[in-house]
C-alpha positions in Angstrom: 11.7 -10.9 -0.2 8.4 -12.8 -0.3 6.8 -13.8 2.9 4.1 -16.3 2.9 1.7 -17.2 5.7 -1.7 -19.3 5.8 -4.7 -17.6 8.1 -7.2 -20.3 7.8 -8.4 -20.4 3.9 -6.3 -17.6 2.8 -2.7 -17.6 2.2 -1.0 -14.3 2.3 1.8 -13.3 0.3 3.7 -10.4 1.5 6.3 -8.4 -0.8 8.9 -7.3 2.0 11.3 -4.6 0.9 9.7 -1.9 2.6 13.2 -0.1 2.3 12.8 -0.3 -1.4 8.7 0.3 -1.6 8.5 -3.1 -2.4 10.2 -3.2 -5.8 11.1 -6.3 -7.3 14.4 -7.9 -8.5 14.3 -11.0 -10.7 14.6 -13.4 -7.8 11.8 -11.4 -6.2 9.6 -12.4 -9.1 10.7 -16.0 -8.8 9.8 -16.3 -5.4 6.7 -14.5 -5.6 5.6 -17.1 -8.7 6.6 -19.9 -6.5 4.7 -18.4 -3.5 1.3 -18.1 -6.2 2.0 -21.4 -7.5 2.4 -23.2 -4.2 -1.1 -21.8 -2.5 -3.6 -24.4 -1.7 -5.8 -22.2 0.2 -9.2 -21.3 -1.5 -8.2 -17.9 -1.4 -4.3 -16.1 -1.7 -4.2 -12.6 -0.4 -1.5 -10.3 -2.4 -0.2 -7.3 -0.5 2.9 -5.0 0.0 4.7 -4.2 3.2 5.2 -0.6 4.7 3.5 2.3 3.3 3.3 0.9 -0.4 2.0 -1.7 -2.3 4.8 -2.4 -4.9 7.1 0.2 -6.9 7.2 -2.1 -10.0 10.3 -3.4 -11.0 13.8 -2.4 -9.2 15.4 0.2 -11.3 18.5 -0.8 -10.3 18.0 -4.1 -11.8 16.7 -2.1 -14.9 19.6 -0.1 -14.9 21.8 -3.3 -15.0 20.4 -4.6 -18.0 22.9 -5.2 -21.0 21.9 -2.3 -23.4 23.5 -4.2 -26.0 22.0 -7.6 -25.7 18.2 -7.7 -26.4 18.0 -11.2 -24.8 18.8 -9.5 -21.7 15.8 -7.0 -21.5 13.5 -9.7 -23.1 14.4 -12.2 -20.6 13.6 -9.6 -17.6 10.3 -8.7 -19.0 9.3 -12.5 -19.7 10.4 -13.2 -16.0 7.5 -10.5 -15.0 4.9 -11.6 -17.7 5.4 -15.4 -15.8 4.5 -14.0 -12.6 1.7 -12.1 -13.5 0.4 -15.1 -15.8 1.0 -17.1 -12.8 -1.2 -14.6 -10.8 -3.9 -15.0 -13.2 -3.7 -18.6 -14.0 -3.4 -19.8 -10.3 -6.1 -22.3 -9.0 -6.5 -20.1 -5.9 -8.3 -16.7 -6.3 -6.1 -13.9 -5.9 -7.2 -10.8 -4.0 -4.9 -7.9 -4.3 -4.9 -5.6 -1.1 -3.3 -2.2 -2.6 -2.6 0.2 0.3 -0.4 3.2 -0.6 1.6 3.2 -4.0 1.5 0.8 -6.7 3.7 1.9 -9.9 4.9 0.4 -13.2 5.1 -3.2 -12.4 3.3 -3.1 -9.5 0.0 -2.2 -11.3 0.6 -4.8 -13.8 0.7 -7.4 -11.0 -2.5 -6.1 -9.5 -4.0 -6.2 -13.1 -3.5 -10.1 -13.1 -5.2 -10.8 -9.9 -8.8 -11.6 -9.6 -10.1 -9.1 -7.3 -8.4 -5.5 -6.5 -9.3 -4.0 -3.1 -7.9 -0.6 -2.3 -7.3 1.7 0.6 -8.3 5.1 0.7 -4.7 6.1 0.6 -3.7 4.0 -2.5 -2.5 5.6 -5.3 -1.7 4.4 -9.0 0.8 5.2 -12.2 2.3 4.0 -14.9 5.2 6.1 -14.9 7.5 3.9 -17.6 6.8 6.9 -20.2 9.1 8.8 -18.2 11.7 6.6 -18.6 11.0 5.4 -22.4 9.4 2.5 -21.2 6.1 0.9 -20.9 4.7 -1.8 -18.8 6.1 -5.4 -20.2 4.9 -7.4 -17.6 1.4 -8.3 -19.3 0.1 -4.5 -18.8 -0.7 -3.6 -22.4 -2.8 -6.8 -22.6 -4.2 -6.7 -19.2 -4.9 -3.0 -18.8 -7.8 -2.4 -21.6 -9.6 -5.4 -20.5 -9.7 -4.1 -16.8 -10.5 -0.4 -17.9 -12.2 1.1 -20.8 -9.6 1.4 -23.7 -9.7 5.3 -23.6 -8.9 5.5 -19.8 -6.4 2.8 -20.0 -4.6 4.7 -22.9 -4.7 8.2 -21.2 -3.7 6.3 -17.8 -0.5 4.5 -19.4 0.3 7.4 -21.9 0.4 10.4 -19.3 2.1 8.8 -16.4 -0.3 10.6 -13.9 -1.3 9.4 -10.7 -4.6 8.2 -9.8 -5.9 8.1 -6.3 -8.0 5.4 -5.2 -11.6 7.5 -5.9 -10.4 7.5 -9.8 -9.2 4.1 -9.7 -12.5 2.8 -8.4 -14.6 5.1 -11.4 -12.5 3.6 -14.2 -12.6 0.0 -12.9 -8.9 -0.2 -11.8 -9.8 -1.4 -8.5 -13.7 -2.9 -7.9 -13.8 -1.9 -4.0 -12.1 1.0 -1.9 -12.3 -0.2 1.9 -10.4 0.5 5.0 -9.3 -3.1 5.5 -8.5 -4.8 1.8 -8.3 -8.3 3.5 -11.8 -8.3 4.8 -12.8 -8.6 1.0 -10.4 -11.7 0.8 -12.2 -13.5 3.9 -15.4 -12.8 2.3 -14.6 -14.5 -0.9 -13.0 -17.4 1.3 -16.4 -18.6 2.6 -17.6 -19.7 -0.8 -17.3 -23.3 -1.6 -13.4 -23.9 -3.2 -14.4 -25.6 -6.3 -17.2 -23.4 -6.8 -14.7 -20.5 -6.8 -12.2 -21.9 -9.0 -14.9 -22.4 -11.3 -16.1 -19.2 -11.3 -12.4 -17.8 -12.0 -11.7 -20.2 -15.1 -15.0 -19.2 -16.8 -14.6 -15.8 -16.4 -11.1 -15.6 -17.5 -11.8 -17.8 -20.5 -10.7 -16.3 -23.4 -12.1 -18.5 -25.9 -14.6 -17.8 -28.4 -18.2 -17.2 -27.0 -19.6 -20.5 -28.3 -16.8 -22.7 -26.5 -17.1 -20.4 -23.6 -20.9 -21.0 -23.3 -20.7 -24.9 -23.4 -17.6 -24.9 -21.1 -19.9 -22.8 -18.5 -22.9 -25.0 -19.0 -20.6 -27.9 -18.2 -19.1 -26.5 -15.4 -22.9 -25.3 -13.8 -23.8 -28.8 -14.0 -20.6 -30.3 -12.3 -21.3 -27.9 -9.6 -24.8 -28.6 -9.2 -23.6 -32.4 -9.0 -21.6 -31.7 -6.1 -23.3 -29.8 -4.1 -26.9 -30.6 -4.9 -27.8 -31.5 -1.3 -26.4 -27.8 -0.1 -28.6 -26.3 -2.3 -31.7 -28.2 -1.8 -31.2 -27.4 1.7 -30.8 -23.7 1.3 -34.1 -23.5 0.2 -35.7 -24.5 3.5 -33.4 -22.1 5.3 
């Protein structure tokens, strides 16, 4: 179940299956994608209910996949990829607040967010190797972009649990704070179009020359939109 609410300039999206550590069924993935797609606030705050962020894919759903039909498992993976891609591509800035366990697909959804803030109680693991699986919701693409390649490989191959401090050291999260929501609130104070532009420029995967050109044009557009505010700030 996915719950949504709006609090000022922040849309709060909660994965709400605490009895299953917020594990996601196919229908939950679809609902999460819709919740992010429909966000109109400058910032979306993604969190889990209870004492876990997200345990990843619901193993009952995985166990129910047709082993003799490759399309069935492929479709499930694609569903998770589409949800993670929606988080990464959303116009809104997505801040992921991790409190408690993030496992497997939960780590992958967090990787798709723009900012990951964890509490001291947060832990992270990719335990798929224990079951003969791996992170197929975009994790193999995003993990080495967020962590150094060596750290990413060791994390994914070992299946071991990282605490919040090690997640911070390896770059898996950018902040360890008592209240991750406060990180979302600070970001939400920015100009909405500037927030969108920064996100698009940082996430632009085109070649360097094209990115530099797009970055310069975007900067000019923001100066055009906020020239008066910029001028006024010089006198403050």
